[in-house]
Backbone as XML, in Angstrom:
<?xml version="1.0"?>
<chain id="A" units="angstrom">
  <residue number="1" name="MET">
    <atom name="N" x="-6.138" y="-2.853" z="-1.272"/>
    <atom name="CA" x="-4.704" y="-2.534" z="-1.303"/>
    <atom name="C" x="-4.490" y="-1.138" z="-0.714"/>
  </residue>
  <residue number="2" name="SER">
    <atom name="N" x="-3.457" y="-1.000" z="0.084"/>
    <atom name="CA" x="-3.201" y="0.290" z="0.720"/>
    <atom name="C" x="-2.561" y="1.263" z="-0.272"/>
  </residue>
  <residue number="3" name="GLU">
    <atom name="N" x="-2.737" y="2.515" z="0.019"/>
    <atom name="CA" x="-2.190" y="3.580" z="-0.805"/>
    <atom name="C" x="-0.663" y="3.533" z="-0.768"/>
  </residue>
  <residue number="4" name="ARG">
    <atom name="N" x="-0.055" y="3.714" z="-1.941"/>
    <atom name="CA" x="1.403" y="3.780" z="-2.029"/>
    <atom name="C" x="1.761" y="5.174" z="-2.527"/>
  </residue>
  <residue number="5" name="VAL">
    <atom name="N" x="2.598" y="5.865" z="-1.754"/>
    <atom name="CA" x="2.903" y="7.269" z="-2.019"/>
    <atom name="C" x="4.370" y="7.424" z="-2.400"/>
  </residue>
  <residue number="6" name="LEU">
    <atom name="N" x="4.616" y="8.220" z="-3.429"/>
    <atom name="CA" x="5.979" y="8.516" z="-3.852"/>
    <atom name="C" x="6.610" y="9.484" z="-2.852"/>
  </residue>
  <residue number="7" name="ALA">
    <atom name="N" x="7.747" y="9.085" z="-2.257"/>
    <atom name="CA" x="8.462" y="9.952" z="-1.319"/>
    <atom name="C" x="9.498" y="10.797" z="-2.049"/>
  </residue>
  <residue number="8" name="GLY">
    <atom name="N" x="9.998" y="10.285" z="-3.172"/>
    <atom name="CA" x="10.990" y="11.026" z="-3.948"/>
    <atom name="C" x="11.939" y="10.075" z="-4.656"/>
  </residue>
  <residue number="9" name="GLN">
    <atom name="N" x="12.831" y="10.649" z="-5.427"/>
    <atom name="CA" x="13.847" y="9.863" z="-6.120"/>
    <atom name="C" x="14.993" y="9.559" z="-5.149"/>
  </residue>
  <residue number="10" name="VAL">
    <atom name="N" x="15.519" y="8.340" z="-5.237"/>
    <atom name="CA" x="16.624" y="7.929" z="-4.360"/>
    <atom name="C" x="17.768" y="8.943" z="-4.454"/>
  </residue>
  <residue number="11" name="ALA">
    <atom name="N" x="18.070" y="9.400" z="-5.658"/>
    <atom name="CA" x="19.181" y="10.338" z="-5.866"/>
    <atom name="C" x="18.951" y="11.673" z="-5.157"/>
  </residue>
  <residue number="12" name="GLU">
    <atom name="N" x="17.690" y="12.037" z="-4.934"/>
    <atom name="CA" x="17.377" y="13.315" z="-4.294"/>
    <atom name="C" x="17.295" y="13.203" z="-2.772"/>
  </residue>
  <residue number="13" name="LEU">
    <atom name="N" x="17.195" y="11.971" z="-2.274"/>
    <atom name="CA" x="17.057" y="11.746" z="-0.829"/>
    <atom name="C" x="18.400" y="11.270" z="-0.279"/>
  </residue>
  <residue number="14" name="ALA">
    <atom name="N" x="19.296" y="12.199" z="-0.099"/>
    <atom name="CA" x="20.665" y="11.891" z="0.307"/>
    <atom name="C" x="20.721" y="11.284" z="1.708"/>
  </residue>
  <residue number="15" name="GLU">
    <atom name="N" x="21.844" y="10.646" z="1.996"/>
    <atom name="CA" x="22.093" y="10.106" z="3.340"/>
    <atom name="C" x="21.820" y="11.170" z="4.388"/>
  </residue>
  <residue number="16" name="GLY">
    <atom name="N" x="21.031" y="10.805" z="5.391"/>
    <atom name="CA" x="20.723" y="11.727" z="6.474"/>
    <atom name="C" x="19.528" y="12.629" z="6.194"/>
  </residue>
  <residue number="17" name="SER">
    <atom name="N" x="19.004" y="12.569" z="4.977"/>
    <atom name="CA" x="17.886" y="13.455" z="4.642"/>
    <atom name="C" x="16.581" y="12.972" z="5.264"/>
  </residue>
  <residue number="18" name="GLN">
    <atom name="N" x="15.658" y="13.900" z="5.411"/>
    <atom name="CA" x="14.317" y="13.611" z="5.904"/>
    <atom name="C" x="13.337" y="14.331" z="4.996"/>
  </residue>
  <residue number="19" name="THR">
    <atom name="N" x="12.220" y="13.690" z="4.744"/>
    <atom name="CA" x="11.168" y="14.316" z="3.961"/>
    <atom name="C" x="9.824" y="13.882" z="4.536"/>
  </residue>
  <residue number="20" name="GLU">
    <atom name="N" x="8.801" y="14.631" z="4.208"/>
    <atom name="CA" x="7.475" y="14.336" z="4.733"/>
    <atom name="C" x="6.544" y="13.971" z="3.587"/>
  </residue>
  <residue number="21" name="VAL">
    <atom name="N" x="5.754" y="12.908" z="3.773"/>
    <atom name="CA" x="4.724" y="12.527" z="2.817"/>
    <atom name="C" x="3.419" y="12.317" z="3.578"/>
  </residue>
  <residue number="22" name="ASN">
    <atom name="N" x="2.342" y="12.217" z="2.815"/>
    <atom name="CA" x="1.032" y="12.001" z="3.418"/>
    <atom name="C" x="0.514" y="10.652" z="2.945"/>
  </residue>
  <residue number="23" name="VAL">
    <atom name="N" x="0.290" y="9.727" z="3.884"/>
    <atom name="CA" x="-0.196" y="8.392" z="3.556"/>
    <atom name="C" x="-1.560" y="8.208" z="4.219"/>
  </residue>
  <residue number="24" name="GLY">
    <atom name="N" x="-2.592" y="8.136" z="3.408"/>
    <atom name="CA" x="-3.935" y="7.946" z="3.948"/>
    <atom name="C" x="-4.350" y="9.031" z="4.922"/>
  </residue>
  <residue number="25" name="GLY">
    <atom name="N" x="-3.925" y="10.269" z="4.654"/>
    <atom name="CA" x="-4.293" y="11.381" z="5.522"/>
    <atom name="C" x="-3.414" y="11.547" z="6.746"/>
  </residue>
  <residue number="26" name="VAL">
    <atom name="N" x="-2.339" y="10.769" z="6.829"/>
    <atom name="CA" x="-1.439" y="10.823" z="7.983"/>
    <atom name="C" x="-0.060" y="11.318" z="7.540"/>
  </residue>
  <residue number="27" name="SER">
    <atom name="N" x="0.501" y="12.260" z="8.295"/>
    <atom name="CA" x="1.850" y="12.761" z="8.022"/>
    <atom name="C" x="2.868" y="11.698" z="8.414"/>
  </residue>
  <residue number="28" name="VAL">
    <atom name="N" x="3.792" y="11.407" z="7.480"/>
    <atom name="CA" x="4.818" y="10.380" z="7.691"/>
    <atom name="C" x="6.176" y="10.990" z="7.374"/>
  </residue>
  <residue number="29" name="VAL">
    <atom name="N" x="7.150" y="10.762" z="8.254"/>
    <atom name="CA" x="8.510" y="11.226" z="8.009"/>
    <atom name="C" x="9.315" y="10.066" z="7.414"/>
  </residue>
  <residue number="30" name="VAL">
    <atom name="N" x="10.022" y="10.355" z="6.313"/>
    <atom name="CA" x="10.853" y="9.358" z="5.639"/>
    <atom name="C" x="12.307" y="9.765" z="5.848"/>
  </residue>
  <residue number="31" name="VAL">
    <atom name="N" x="13.102" y="8.831" z="6.362"/>
    <atom name="CA" x="14.489" y="9.096" z="6.732"/>
    <atom name="C" x="15.420" y="8.172" z="5.959"/>
  </residue>
  <residue number="32" name="ASN">
    <atom name="N" x="16.488" y="8.735" z="5.386"/>
    <atom name="CA" x="17.544" y="7.924" z="4.797"/>
    <atom name="C" x="18.652" y="7.831" z="5.839"/>
  </residue>
  <residue number="33" name="TYR">
    <atom name="N" x="18.800" y="6.626" z="6.409"/>
    <atom name="CA" x="19.804" y="6.405" z="7.448"/>
    <atom name="C" x="20.672" y="5.227" z="7.034"/>
  </residue>
  <residue number="34" name="GLU">
    <atom name="N" x="21.964" y="5.480" z="6.852"/>
    <atom name="CA" x="22.941" y="4.472" z="6.460"/>
    <atom name="C" x="22.496" y="3.696" z="5.224"/>
  </residue>
  <residue number="35" name="GLY">
    <atom name="N" x="21.936" y="4.452" z="4.251"/>
    <atom name="CA" x="21.569" y="3.855" z="2.975"/>
    <atom name="C" x="20.241" y="3.118" z="2.957"/>
  </residue>
  <residue number="36" name="GLN">
    <atom name="N" x="19.546" y="3.099" z="4.064"/>
    <atom name="CA" x="18.229" y="2.468" z="4.142"/>
    <atom name="C" x="17.177" y="3.545" z="4.368"/>
  </residue>
  <residue number="37" name="PHE">
    <atom name="N" x="15.990" y="3.298" z="3.851"/>
    <atom name="CA" x="14.888" y="4.233" z="4.045"/>
    <atom name="C" x="13.923" y="3.700" z="5.089"/>
  </residue>
  <residue number="38" name="TYR">
    <atom name="N" x="13.549" y="4.568" z="6.001"/>
    <atom name="CA" x="12.622" y="4.237" z="7.085"/>
    <atom name="C" x="11.499" y="5.256" z="7.073"/>
  </residue>
  <residue number="39" name="ALA">
    <atom name="N" x="10.309" y="4.816" z="7.439"/>
    <atom name="CA" x="9.164" y="5.724" z="7.468"/>
    <atom name="C" x="8.401" y="5.514" z="8.768"/>
  </residue>
  <residue number="40" name="LEU">
    <atom name="N" x="8.155" y="6.608" z="9.474"/>
    <atom name="CA" x="7.440" y="6.573" z="10.746"/>
    <atom name="C" x="6.389" y="7.672" z="10.759"/>
  </residue>
  <residue number="41" name="ARG">
    <atom name="N" x="5.334" y="7.445" z="11.519"/>
    <atom name="CA" x="4.343" y="8.504" z="11.679"/>
    <atom name="C" x="5.061" y="9.743" z="12.210"/>
  </residue>
  <residue number="42" name="ASN">
    <atom name="N" x="4.802" y="10.869" z="11.602"/>
    <atom name="CA" x="5.507" y="12.111" z="11.929"/>
    <atom name="C" x="4.876" y="12.763" z="13.161"/>
  </residue>
  <residue number="43" name="ASN">
    <atom name="N" x="4.906" y="12.017" z="14.263"/>
    <atom name="CA" x="4.235" y="12.505" z="15.458"/>
    <atom name="C" x="4.775" y="11.801" z="16.694"/>
  </residue>
  <residue number="44" name="CYS">
    <atom name="N" x="5.387" y="12.566" z="17.594"/>
    <atom name="CA" x="5.881" y="11.995" z="18.844"/>
    <atom name="C" x="4.686" y="11.517" z="19.673"/>
  </residue>
  <residue number="45" name="THR">
    <atom name="N" x="4.789" y="10.338" z="20.222"/>
    <atom name="CA" x="3.682" y="9.784" z="21.012"/>
    <atom name="C" x="3.613" y="10.402" z="22.404"/>
  </residue>
  <residue number="46" name="HIS">
    <atom name="N" x="4.578" y="11.225" z="22.772"/>
    <atom name="CA" x="4.570" y="11.850" z="24.089"/>
    <atom name="C" x="3.697" y="13.099" z="24.125"/>
  </residue>
  <residue number="47" name="LYS">
    <atom name="N" x="3.929" y="14.052" z="23.232"/>
    <atom name="CA" x="3.203" y="15.326" z="23.292"/>
    <atom name="C" x="2.781" y="15.850" z="21.923"/>
  </residue>
  <residue number="48" name="ASP">
    <atom name="N" x="2.435" y="14.958" z="20.999"/>
    <atom name="CA" x="1.877" y="15.392" z="19.718"/>
    <atom name="C" x="2.728" y="16.463" z="19.054"/>
  </residue>
  <residue number="49" name="PHE">
    <atom name="N" x="3.998" y="16.138" z="18.786"/>
    <atom name="CA" x="4.937" y="17.072" z="18.166"/>
    <atom name="C" x="5.581" y="16.367" z="16.972"/>
  </residue>
  <residue number="50" name="PRO">
    <atom name="N" x="5.795" y="17.055" z="15.837"/>
    <atom name="CA" x="6.387" y="16.406" z="14.664"/>
    <atom name="C" x="7.805" y="15.889" z="14.930"/>
  </residue>
  <residue number="51" name="LEU">
    <atom name="N" x="8.108" y="14.721" z="14.350"/>
    <atom name="CA" x="9.460" y="14.167" z="14.449"/>
    <atom name="C" x="10.361" y="14.702" z="13.338"/>
  </residue>
  <residue number="52" name="LEU">
    <atom name="N" x="9.771" y="15.197" z="12.256"/>
    <atom name="CA" x="10.531" y="15.732" z="11.128"/>
    <atom name="C" x="11.532" y="16.773" z="11.620"/>
  </residue>
  <residue number="53" name="GLY">
    <atom name="N" x="12.783" y="16.597" z="11.218"/>
    <atom name="CA" x="13.836" y="17.532" z="11.615"/>
    <atom name="C" x="14.572" y="17.120" z="12.869"/>
  </residue>
  <residue number="54" name="GLY">
    <atom name="N" x="14.095" y="16.072" z="13.536"/>
    <atom name="CA" x="14.769" y="15.583" z="14.733"/>
    <atom name="C" x="16.093" y="14.924" z="14.395"/>
  </residue>
  <residue number="55" name="ASP">
    <atom name="N" x="17.004" y="14.921" z="15.350"/>
    <atom name="CA" x="18.314" y="14.299" z="15.165"/>
    <atom name="C" x="18.156" y="12.801" z="14.936"/>
  </residue>
  <residue number="56" name="VAL">
    <atom name="N" x="18.905" y="12.276" z="13.961"/>
    <atom name="CA" x="18.906" y="10.841" z="13.686"/>
    <atom name="C" x="20.312" y="10.314" z="13.952"/>
  </residue>
  <residue number="57" name="SER">
    <atom name="N" x="20.417" y="9.368" z="14.899"/>
    <atom name="CA" x="21.699" y="8.737" z="15.198"/>
    <atom name="C" x="21.450" y="7.414" z="15.899"/>
  </residue>
  <residue number="58" name="ASP">
    <atom name="N" x="22.396" y="6.525" z="15.798"/>
    <atom name="CA" x="22.313" y="5.207" z="16.434"/>
    <atom name="C" x="21.007" y="4.485" z="16.103"/>
  </residue>
  <residue number="59" name="GLY">
    <atom name="N" x="20.487" y="4.698" z="14.887"/>
    <atom name="CA" x="19.277" y="4.003" z="14.465"/>
    <atom name="C" x="17.997" y="4.535" z="15.084"/>
  </residue>
  <residue number="60" name="LYS">
    <atom name="N" x="18.055" y="5.759" z="15.643"/>
    <atom name="CA" x="16.885" y="6.345" z="16.303"/>
    <atom name="C" x="16.687" y="7.786" z="15.831"/>
  </residue>
  <residue number="61" name="ILE">
    <atom name="N" x="15.425" y="8.240" z="15.883"/>
    <atom name="CA" x="15.106" y="9.641" z="15.631"/>
    <atom name="C" x="14.665" y="10.263" z="16.952"/>
  </residue>
  <residue number="62" name="THR">
    <atom name="N" x="15.137" y="11.466" z="17.221"/>
    <atom name="CA" x="14.851" y="12.146" z="18.481"/>
    <atom name="C" x="13.848" y="13.266" z="18.259"/>
  </residue>
  <residue number="63" name="CYS">
    <atom name="N" x="12.831" y="13.321" z="19.093"/>
    <atom name="CA" x="11.866" y="14.412" z="19.054"/>
    <atom name="C" x="12.535" y="15.665" z="19.613"/>
  </residue>
  <residue number="64" name="ASP">
    <atom name="N" x="12.477" y="16.752" z="18.846"/>
    <atom name="CA" x="13.110" y="18.007" z="19.266"/>
    <atom name="C" x="12.452" y="18.631" z="20.494"/>
  </residue>
  <residue number="65" name="LYS">
    <atom name="N" x="11.201" y="18.313" z="20.766"/>
    <atom name="CA" x="10.448" y="18.967" z="21.837"/>
    <atom name="C" x="10.957" y="18.559" z="23.231"/>
  </residue>
  <residue number="66" name="HIS">
    <atom name="N" x="10.971" y="17.250" z="23.523"/>
    <atom name="CA" x="11.354" y="16.796" z="24.871"/>
    <atom name="C" x="12.403" y="15.682" z="24.875"/>
  </residue>
  <residue number="67" name="GLY">
    <atom name="N" x="12.916" y="15.310" z="23.693"/>
    <atom name="CA" x="14.010" y="14.336" z="23.647"/>
    <atom name="C" x="13.605" y="12.876" z="23.587"/>
  </residue>
  <residue number="68" name="GLY">
    <atom name="N" x="12.333" y="12.590" z="23.365"/>
    <atom name="CA" x="11.927" y="11.192" z="23.185"/>
    <atom name="C" x="12.624" y="10.619" z="21.962"/>
  </residue>
  <residue number="69" name="LYS">
    <atom name="N" x="13.044" y="9.356" z="22.041"/>
    <atom name="CA" x="13.738" y="8.706" z="20.918"/>
    <atom name="C" x="12.938" y="7.488" z="20.478"/>
  </residue>
  <residue number="70" name="PHE">
    <atom name="N" x="12.937" y="7.261" z="19.146"/>
    <atom name="CA" x="12.205" y="6.137" z="18.572"/>
    <atom name="C" x="13.097" y="5.382" z="17.604"/>
  </residue>
  <residue number="71" name="GLU">
    <atom name="N" x="13.072" y="4.037" z="17.689"/>
    <atom name="CA" x="13.845" y="3.210" z="16.773"/>
    <atom name="C" x="13.285" y="3.360" z="15.369"/>
  </residue>
  <residue number="72" name="LEU">
    <atom name="N" x="14.159" y="3.537" z="14.393"/>
    <atom name="CA" x="13.716" y="3.662" z="13.004"/>
    <atom name="C" x="13.118" y="2.356" z="12.496"/>
  </residue>
  <residue number="73" name="THR">
    <atom name="N" x="13.660" y="1.227" z="12.936"/>
    <atom name="CA" x="13.222" y="-0.066" z="12.406"/>
    <atom name="C" x="11.902" y="-0.553" z="12.989"/>
  </residue>
  <residue number="74" name="THR">
    <atom name="N" x="11.630" y="-0.229" z="14.250"/>
    <atom name="CA" x="10.444" y="-0.780" z="14.921"/>
    <atom name="C" x="9.460" y="0.282" z="15.396"/>
  </residue>
  <residue number="75" name="GLY">
    <atom name="N" x="9.932" y="1.531" z="15.517"/>
    <atom name="CA" x="9.092" y="2.590" z="16.055"/>
    <atom name="C" x="9.036" y="2.601" z="17.576"/>
  </residue>
  <residue number="76" name="LYS">
    <atom name="N" x="9.690" y="1.640" z="18.227"/>
    <atom name="CA" x="9.647" y="1.550" z="19.691"/>
    <atom name="C" x="10.285" y="2.762" z="20.354"/>
  </residue>
  <residue number="77" name="ALA">
    <atom name="N" x="9.651" y="3.219" z="21.427"/>
    <atom name="CA" x="10.190" y="4.330" z="22.213"/>
    <atom name="C" x="11.413" y="3.838" z="22.975"/>
  </residue>
  <residue number="78" name="ARG">
    <atom name="N" x="12.511" y="4.616" z="22.917"/>
    <atom name="CA" x="13.762" y="4.204" z="23.559"/>
    <atom name="C" x="14.324" y="5.241" z="24.516"/>
  </residue>
  <residue number="79" name="ALA">
    <atom name="N" x="13.596" y="6.336" z="24.749"/>
    <atom name="CA" x="14.046" y="7.335" z="25.724"/>
    <atom name="C" x="12.832" y="8.090" z="26.251"/>
  </residue>
  <residue number="80" name="LEU">
    <atom name="N" x="12.815" y="8.278" z="27.553"/>
    <atom name="CA" x="11.751" y="9.041" z="28.189"/>
    <atom name="C" x="11.824" y="10.489" z="27.720"/>
  </residue>
  <residue number="81" name="PRO">
    <atom name="N" x="10.723" y="11.190" z="27.658"/>
    <atom name="CA" x="9.436" y="10.850" z="28.254"/>
    <atom name="C" x="8.551" y="9.960" z="27.378"/>
  </residue>
  <residue number="82" name="ALA">
    <atom name="N" x="8.991" y="9.634" z="26.168"/>
    <atom name="CA" x="8.179" y="8.784" z="25.289"/>
    <atom name="C" x="8.194" y="7.345" z="25.785"/>
  </residue>
  <residue number="83" name="VAL">
    <atom name="N" x="7.023" y="6.728" z="25.872"/>
    <atom name="CA" x="6.933" y="5.335" z="26.287"/>
    <atom name="C" x="6.164" y="4.487" z="25.273"/>
  </residue>
  <residue number="84" name="LYS">
    <atom name="N" x="5.350" y="5.124" z="24.441"/>
    <atom name="CA" x="4.542" y="4.415" z="23.461"/>
    <atom name="C" x="5.222" y="4.466" z="22.096"/>
  </residue>
  <residue number="85" name="ALA">
    <atom name="N" x="5.211" y="3.345" z="21.393"/>
    <atom name="CA" x="5.817" y="3.275" z="20.058"/>
    <atom name="C" x="5.079" y="4.169" z="19.075"/>
  </residue>
  <residue number="86" name="VAL">
    <atom name="N" x="5.802" y="4.588" z="18.052"/>
    <atom name="CA" x="5.219" y="5.350" z="16.955"/>
    <atom name="C" x="5.011" y="4.369" z="15.796"/>
  </residue>
  <residue number="87" name="LYS">
    <atom name="N" x="3.947" y="4.561" z="15.045"/>
    <atom name="CA" x="3.623" y="3.661" z="13.937"/>
    <atom name="C" x="4.686" y="3.756" z="12.851"/>
  </residue>
  <residue number="88" name="ILE">
    <atom name="N" x="5.070" y="2.588" z="12.315"/>
    <atom name="CA" x="6.026" y="2.560" z="11.206"/>
    <atom name="C" x="5.292" y="2.208" z="9.916"/>
  </residue>
  <residue number="89" name="TYR">
    <atom name="N" x="5.917" y="2.568" z="8.815"/>
    <atom name="CA" x="5.364" y="2.339" z="7.483"/>
    <atom name="C" x="6.372" y="1.585" z="6.631"/>
  </residue>
  <residue number="90" name="LYS">
    <atom name="N" x="5.884" y="0.965" z="5.591"/>
    <atom name="CA" x="6.722" y="0.202" z="4.660"/>
    <atom name="C" x="7.355" y="1.146" z="3.649"/>
  </residue>
  <residue number="91" name="THR">
    <atom name="N" x="8.637" y="0.943" z="3.364"/>
    <atom name="CA" x="9.310" y="1.692" z="2.305"/>
    <atom name="C" x="9.773" y="0.703" z="1.245"/>
  </residue>
  <residue number="92" name="GLU">
    <atom name="N" x="9.652" y="1.116" z="-0.008"/>
    <atom name="CA" x="10.097" y="0.289" z="-1.134"/>
    <atom name="C" x="10.845" y="1.162" z="-2.118"/>
  </residue>
  <residue number="93" name="MET">
    <atom name="N" x="11.911" y="0.591" z="-2.704"/>
    <atom name="CA" x="12.628" y="1.279" z="-3.764"/>
    <atom name="C" x="12.309" y="0.560" z="-5.067"/>
  </residue>
  <residue number="94" name="GLU">
    <atom name="N" x="11.912" y="1.351" z="-6.061"/>
    <atom name="CA" x="11.552" y="0.791" z="-7.358"/>
    <atom name="C" x="11.890" y="1.801" z="-8.444"/>
  </residue>
  <residue number="95" name="ASP">
    <atom name="N" x="12.663" y="1.369" z="-9.431"/>
    <atom name="CA" x="13.043" y="2.229" z="-10.549"/>
    <atom name="C" x="13.634" y="3.564" z="-10.083"/>
  </residue>
  <residue number="96" name="GLY">
    <atom name="N" x="14.470" y="3.528" z="-9.064"/>
    <atom name="CA" x="15.145" y="4.737" z="-8.585"/>
    <atom name="C" x="14.301" y="5.649" z="-7.747"/>
  </residue>
  <residue number="97" name="ALA">
    <atom name="N" x="13.119" y="5.179" z="-7.338"/>
    <atom name="CA" x="12.231" y="6.003" z="-6.517"/>
    <atom name="C" x="11.928" y="5.291" z="-5.197"/>
  </residue>
  <residue number="98" name="VAL">
    <atom name="N" x="11.566" y="6.087" z="-4.184"/>
    <atom name="CA" x="11.206" y="5.550" z="-2.878"/>
    <atom name="C" x="9.703" y="5.745" z="-2.683"/>
  </residue>
  <residue number="99" name="TYR">
    <atom name="N" x="9.025" y="4.662" z="-2.303"/>
    <atom name="CA" x="7.595" y="4.686" z="-2.071"/>
    <atom name="C" x="7.307" y="4.299" z="-0.620"/>
  </residue>
  <residue number="100" name="VAL">
    <atom name="N" x="6.227" y="4.845" z="-0.087"/>
    <atom name="CA" x="5.818" y="4.551" z="1.292"/>
    <atom name="C" x="4.372" y="4.076" z="1.271"/>
  </residue>
  <residue number="101" name="SER">
    <atom name="N" x="4.097" y="3.044" z="2.097"/>
    <atom name="CA" x="2.719" y="2.555" z="2.231"/>
    <atom name="C" x="2.534" y="1.996" z="3.637"/>
  </residue>
  <residue number="102" name="GLU">
    <atom name="N" x="1.286" y="1.755" z="4.004"/>
    <atom name="CA" x="1.012" y="1.178" z="5.312"/>
    <atom name="C" x="1.498" y="-0.262" z="5.343"/>
  </residue>
  <residue number="103" name="LEU">
    <atom name="N" x="1.916" y="-0.710" z="6.520"/>
    <atom name="CA" x="2.328" y="-2.107" z="6.682"/>
    <atom name="C" x="1.112" y="-3.003" z="6.738"/>
  </residue>
</chain>
């Protein structure tokens, strides 16, 4: 069974918030977008730069370094210079808390 990590309480992770957790030694960014929680590897596939803190809009997170965009739902790259998808993780809500684990 894969490791399941507590990302925080739903009440503390407001709409638009981002937080970072560590899943199996990998940095993962957790985003609350339109009431849903998404988790992606916290690393742009273009130039090894954290996605945490990047703009989130239209269902995508933007890398602050060069503007690569990734879909929150699939991790697919949607704007150059990024062409390779970023790994996504499973999010679960249970008893008012958000958990992240590998898919």
